[in-house]
Every structure is written in structure tokens, then in C-alpha cells.
N, C-alpha and C positions, 0 to 999 in steps of 0.2 A: 506495499500503501503505499501509495507517496505522501507524503509533508503536505499540511493547508496549500489552499494556491494564494496567492495573492490575488488581494484586488487593484485590478488600475488605478495607476495617479490620474485621480480626476481631473485636473488642468494640464494633465503632459507634460510630459521635461521636451521643451523645443529640439529637435535637432541639430544639434553643432555643424549643419552644411544647409538649414535654414539663413544665416546673417552669419557664415561664414563666423561663428564664437565673435561677431561684435554686436554690439546692442543695435536694438529697429530705430531706423531713420529719429531723430526727435520730429515731434511737431509745434509748428515754426507757426507764430504767430497768421502769418499771410498763407501757410498752405492752409491752417484751421481754419479762415476768415472763408477764404476759395473754395471749400467746403463745404462750411454749414448757409453761409449763403442762398444757395441753388434751394436746400433745405427746405428752411424758414420762408423763402420767396413761395415753394412753391405749396406748405401747410396755410401758408396766410390764403397765398390766390385762391386752392382749395376751399375755404371759412367765407373769403369776399366771393366767392358763385355760389355758395349754397343758400337758397331759400330759408332752408331749414337745417336743423342739427346731423352735421353729414355722416357722425361717429358714434357710435355705442358712448358712452357714461362714462364708460372704463375707456377706452377710445380718447376721449374729449379731455381727463385726466394726463395720459400719457401725454399728450400732444403741447395742451397743459405745461407739461413739465420740463420736458423737450427741448422747445420753441422754446422755454424762460433759460436753460441754462445751455441751450448751443450757442443764445444771444450773444451768451456771458464773451465769445470771442474774440467778438467786435465792440467798436471804437464804443464806448460812450452813450455822444451824442444818438447814434444811427441804434447802440440796443437796446435804449428806452423807448425810442419812435414805436422800434417793431413791436415789442413789449405791446404797448401802449395799442396798437394800429391790433393787435391778437387780442386781445383782452376786449377791446369793443368789439368783434366782432364774436365772439364765444358767450361775450352781453343779446349781445343783436337777437344771435340760435338761440340759447337758452330761454328767452324769456319771450 
């Protein structure tokens, strides 16, 4: 009879060849802004185009949280303007 089986690592161990032993690329503000702006614009456009709430209550809550947190990568003025616009749309769609 063999010994106890070992459960695989839940998060896995990165293989050395994935990063050639180096750390993954750094997330620069410019790179992240380029990634989050289109996502924020898409969520806001979807909300603006809707006549009624396009998401389940749980999905709306997740989208609001994601929107708020993704906006952290943007400059303060842009971040606050987008957050306010999204909050207005959620209020319109909820009420």
C-alpha cells in the first residue's frame, strides 16, 4: 500500500520557464490606465444605454465595486468624474 497522497497546491507553483526566473512585469500607472479606461467606458456606456437595470442586484453591486476600484488608477479629477457619472446612472436605473 502506498503512503497518503498529497493534495496539489491550491495556487500552484509558477514554473521557472514562465518568467525565466524573473518577476512578472510591473504594473505601471500608464499601462493600467490604458487597461481600465476602456473597461470603465464600457460599463458606463452599458448603464447609460439601458432603460432599466441591465444587471442582477448582485452583478450591479459587483460592477459598482469594480468601477470604483478600477478608477483608482486614474488621475483624481478623471476618477471622481467617472465615479460620479456611474453613481448617477446606477441611481437612475435603481429608482
